[in-house]
N, C-alpha and C positions, 0 to 999 in steps of 0.2 A: 504494499499500499504506499503510495507516494505522498498523499496529503491527508490532512485532518478530515476534509470533506469525503475523500475516498473511504477513510475509516468509518466515518459517520454512516455512509451509505451501506457499508458492509454490516455495521451494527444493526441498523433498522431492518435490514433484510433478515439477518440471522435471528433477531428477536421477534420478527413477524409484526413489526410496528406499522400502523397506519397514521397518517398525518393528523386526522382528527383526534385520535388518542393522544398523540404527542402534544397537540394544542391543549387538550384538557390537563395534561400533566405539567406543562410548562407555562401556560398562559401566553405563549407565543402563537400567533395565528397560524393555522394550517397552511394558508397561502404563503407565508413566509417560509415555512418548512419545505414547501414545494419549490420555492425559489432556491433554497439550499440544495435540494435534490437535483436541480438543474445545473449545479456546479457554479452558481453565480456569487459564491462567497458565503462565509459563515463568520458571524460576529462572536466576539469573545463572550458576551452575555449568553448566546445560544449554546456555546460549548459548555459554559458553566452549568446551564440547566440540564444538559445531557449528562454531565458528570454527577450532578446531584441525584439523577434517577439511577444511573449505573456507576457507582463509585469504583467498582472493580475494574472498569475499563479506562479509568482516568489516565494512567500512565500510557497505556497502549494508544489511546486517542491522540494524545499530544505528541508522542515520540515514535510510535509504531513498534515499540519494543515492549516486552513483558518482564515482570518480575514475579513469577509464580509463588515464590517463598513469602512474598509480601502481600499476596492476594490480588496482585495486579496482572490480569490476564486479558486475552482477546476473546471475542465471541467464538472463534474456532476452538480454542482451548476449552472454553465452557461447554461447548457441544461435545467435544471428546470426553470430558469428565462425566457428562450425562450418560454417555454410552457405556462407561465402565460399571 
């Protein structure tokens, strides 16, 4: 994953999240989330709301790396852990 937006798109796909649900959880309009999905930029405040919902993805969202020992994982790791 190259960018935070790329990782955000992977996260919403892996978690099966729809934009109306994200609007309910964050208070940010679904229309704005659709704009982010179109790769037109993500604001820091939007990133912060995503991290508040999924704190386990905070490090991965911002860096693209994981620290499993600290509970900082990616959606792929979470899915692999569910399969075990």
